[in-house]
matplotlib code that plots the C-alpha trace (Angstrom):
import matplotlib.pyplot as plt

x = [-58.1, -60.3, -63.6, -63.3, -65.9, -63.7, -66.1, -64.3, -66.7, -64.1, -61.0, -57.8, -54.5, -51.5, -48.0, -44.9, -41.4, -38.7, -37.0, -40.3, -40.5, -43.5, -42.8, -42.6, -45.9, -47.6, -46.1, -47.4, -50.9, -50.6, -49.3, -52.5, -54.6, -55.8, -56.5, -55.2, -58.8, -59.7, -57.1, -55.5, -51.7, -50.5, -47.1, -45.5, -45.9, -45.9, -49.1, -52.3, -55.9, -58.0, -61.8, -63.0, -61.9, -62.2, -61.2, -59.0, -57.1, -56.6, -55.4, -52.7, -51.6, -51.4, -48.9, -46.4, -44.5, -41.4, -42.9, -45.9, -45.2, -48.9, -52.5, -54.9, -58.6, -59.4, -62.4, -65.7, -67.9, -71.6, -72.9, -76.7, -77.3, -74.4, -72.6, -68.8, -68.2, -66.3, -63.6, -61.7, -63.9, -65.5, -68.7, -70.5, -70.0, -67.8, -65.2, -62.5, -59.5, -58.2, -60.0, -58.1, -59.8, -58.6, -59.7, -60.5, -57.7, -59.6, -60.0, -56.7, -55.4, -57.6, -60.7, -59.9, -59.8, -63.1, -64.7, -63.7, -65.0, -68.3, -68.7, -68.0, -64.8, -62.3, -58.7, -57.5, -59.4, -57.5, -54.0, -53.8, -51.0, -50.7, -48.1, -50.6, -53.7, -55.0, -56.4, -56.1, -59.0, -59.1, -61.9, -65.0, -68.6, -71.5, -72.9, -69.6, -69.0, -72.4, -71.7, -68.4, -69.9, -72.4, -69.5, -68.7, -67.9, -64.7, -63.9, -62.5, -62.4, -62.8, -61.0, -60.5, -56.8, -55.7, -55.5, -52.2, -51.7, -48.2, -47.8, -44.9, -43.0, -40.4, -37.2, -37.5, -35.1, -33.6, -31.9, -32.9, -34.5, -38.3, -38.4, -36.3, -33.3]
y = [-56.8, -59.7, -60.7, -63.1, -65.4, -65.9, -64.4, -62.6, -60.1, -57.4, -56.8, -58.4, -56.6, -58.8, -57.5, -59.2, -59.7, -57.3, -60.1, -60.9, -58.4, -57.6, -60.7, -62.9, -61.5, -62.4, -65.9, -66.3, -65.5, -67.9, -70.7, -70.2, -70.5, -66.9, -65.3, -61.7, -60.6, -61.3, -58.8, -55.4, -55.4, -52.0, -52.5, -49.3, -50.6, -54.3, -55.0, -56.7, -55.9, -59.0, -58.9, -62.3, -64.6, -68.4, -70.5, -72.8, -69.9, -68.2, -71.4, -71.7, -68.1, -68.4, -71.3, -69.0, -67.4, -67.3, -64.6, -63.1, -60.7, -60.1, -60.7, -58.2, -57.5, -53.9, -53.6, -55.4, -54.2, -54.9, -53.6, -53.3, -50.7, -51.4, -48.2, -48.3, -48.2, -45.5, -47.3, -45.9, -42.9, -41.2, -42.9, -39.5, -39.2, -36.1, -36.1, -33.7, -35.6, -36.7, -39.5, -42.2, -43.8, -47.1, -48.5, -52.0, -53.7, -53.3, -49.5, -48.0, -44.4, -43.1, -44.8, -43.3, -39.8, -40.5, -41.7, -38.4, -36.4, -38.3, -37.3, -33.6, -33.4, -31.1, -32.4, -29.4, -30.9, -34.2, -35.7, -38.7, -41.1, -42.7, -45.3, -47.0, -45.6, -44.2, -40.8, -38.6, -36.2, -33.2, -30.9, -33.1, -32.3, -34.6, -34.6, -35.6, -38.3, -39.7, -40.1, -41.8, -44.2, -45.4, -46.5, -50.0, -51.1, -49.0, -48.1, -50.7, -48.7, -45.2, -44.7, -41.9, -41.2, -41.0, -37.6, -36.7, -33.7, -32.4, -30.3, -27.8, -27.7, -25.0, -25.3, -22.6, -19.7, -19.8, -16.8, -14.4, -11.0, -11.1, -8.6, -11.0, -8.7]
z = [-8.1, -9.3, -7.7, -4.8, -6.4, -9.4, -11.9, -14.6, -16.2, -16.8, -18.8, -17.7, -18.0, -18.6, -17.9, -19.1, -17.5, -18.9, -20.9, -22.7, -25.6, -27.9, -30.0, -26.9, -25.6, -28.9, -28.7, -25.1, -26.2, -29.2, -26.9, -24.8, -28.0, -27.7, -31.0, -31.5, -32.2, -28.6, -27.1, -27.5, -27.4, -26.1, -27.7, -26.4, -22.8, -23.8, -21.9, -23.1, -22.3, -22.8, -23.0, -24.2, -21.4, -21.2, -18.2, -20.2, -21.8, -18.5, -16.9, -19.6, -19.1, -15.3, -15.7, -17.6, -14.7, -16.9, -19.2, -17.4, -14.6, -13.6, -14.6, -13.1, -13.3, -14.4, -12.1, -12.2, -15.0, -15.4, -18.7, -18.6, -21.3, -23.7, -22.8, -22.5, -18.8, -17.0, -15.1, -12.1, -11.9, -8.8, -7.6, -7.5, -11.3, -11.1, -13.8, -12.7, -14.0, -17.4, -19.2, -21.0, -24.0, -25.4, -28.8, -29.9, -32.0, -35.2, -34.7, -35.9, -35.6, -38.3, -36.8, -33.4, -34.9, -36.7, -33.4, -31.7, -34.7, -34.6, -30.9, -32.0, -30.0, -31.5, -31.7, -29.6, -26.6, -26.6, -27.0, -29.3, -28.2, -31.7, -30.8, -28.4, -30.1, -26.9, -26.2, -23.1, -22.9, -20.5, -21.6, -21.0, -21.7, -20.7, -24.3, -25.9, -23.3, -23.8, -27.5, -26.8, -24.3, -27.0, -29.3, -27.9, -31.5, -31.6, -27.9, -25.6, -22.5, -21.0, -17.7, -15.3, -14.7, -11.1, -9.6, -8.1, -5.8, -5.2, -2.2, -2.5, 0.8, 0.8, 2.9, 5.6, 5.7, 9.1, 10.9, 8.0, 8.3, 8.2, 5.3, 3.1, 2.8]

ax = plt.figure().add_subplot(projection="3d")
ax.plot(x, y, z, "-o")
ax.set_aspect("equal")
plt.show()
C-alpha cells in the first residue's frame, strides 16, 4: 500500500510474527535505532504505527524477516493545513461509519479523555478502548470532528472504519404450506 515512487509521507504499520511478543517488538525497534518517541506501540495487537521515518531505520527493519510479519503504508497523506487527516474515508466526505481515533504515545488515557472533552464530545458518544488508548466514535458532528482534526499534538490518526454489510439469506422452506402452518 506504499507509493510506487518510494516516497514515505505517511504512517507505516508494522506487524510482528506470532512468536515475537511485545518485548520482542520493542527490541526490534531498538535494534533498528528507532527511539520509542518516534512510534506508537499498540500493545494489545502488538503492532506499531511509525510516523517519523528515515531510510536507514526502514532498511534495518526490512531485513528482519524473522520477527516482522509485514510493513505497510497507511495511505499517502499530504498535510497542507496541519489538520489530522481522515484516513480510509469516502472521497465524497460522507462519514457514515465509525471513526477510529488513535493518540500519540505521549497522550495517555487521561489525555485522550481530555481531548474528547475539549472537542465537546460527551463520553456516551464514543467507546474508549483503554488498553490500546484508541477511541471508536459513532455519533459524529462536523463541529466536533473539526475540533479533533486541529489537535495534531495529541491525535496520531483519525480513520474511517470499513463498512461491512451482512446479507441475511434464509434457508427456504420447501414443500410447506404457503400460510406457514
